[in-house]
Structure formats: C-alpha cells, structure tokens
C-alpha positions in Angstrom: 155.5 82.9 -13.5 158.6 84.3 -12.9 161.4 85.2 -15.3 163.4 82.5 -13.8 161.1 80.0 -15.4 161.6 81.2 -18.7 165.5 81.5 -18.3 165.6 77.8 -16.9 163.4 76.8 -19.7 165.6 78.2 -22.4 168.9 76.9 -20.6 167.5 73.4 -20.6 166.3 73.6 -24.1 169.8 74.7 -25.2 171.6 72.1 -23.1 169.2 69.6 -24.7 169.9 70.6 -28.3 173.7 70.7 -27.4 173.5 67.1 -26.0 171.8 66.1 -29.0 174.2 67.6 -31.2 177.0 65.7 -29.6 175.2 62.4 -29.7 174.7 62.9 -33.4 178.4 63.6 -34.1 179.3 60.6 -31.9 177.0 58.3 -33.8 178.0 59.6 -37.2 181.7 59.1 -36.1 181.0 55.6 -35.3 179.1 55.2 -38.5 182.1 56.5 -40.5 184.7 54.1 -38.6 182.4 51.2 -39.4 182.4 52.2 -43.2 186.2 52.8 -43.1 186.6 49.3 -41.7 184.5 47.8 -44.3 186.3 49.6 -47.0 189.6 48.3 -45.6 188.4 44.8 -45.1 187.5 44.7 -49.1 191.0 45.9 -49.9 190.6 49.6 -50.5 193.2 51.6 -48.4 193.3 55.0 -47.3 195.9 57.3 -49.3 197.2 58.6 -46.2 198.6 55.3 -45.2 200.2 54.8 -48.4 204.0 54.8 -48.6 205.2 57.5 -50.4 206.9 57.1 -53.8 210.6 57.3 -54.1 211.3 60.7 -55.9 215.1 60.2 -55.4 216.8 59.5 -58.9 
C-alpha cells in the first residue's frame, strides 16, 4: 500500500467527523428552537424580547 491510501483515509475520516459535528449542531439547534417555541407557547417569554422599563423619573 502506498502513503496516498493512508492520507486519503485520514482525510475521509476527518471529513466524516466534521460532517457529523455539523449535523449534530444542526439537529440540536432545531431541538432548541422547538423547545423555545413550546416555552413561548406556554406563556414564558424571553428576556431579550421584553420591553425595557422606563427609567426616566
């Protein structure tokens, strides 16, 4: 076997791992958006969307 086989194999394994990590992040993001939608549907709101309190006296 040549060195090219090992190089190609390591690039292939690295590409597979990167693809799996991208898929995992994508699936996890979808799950978090789904959880957020459920929370907002039950009446719980995010603090970032709350209106700021009037500090003017």
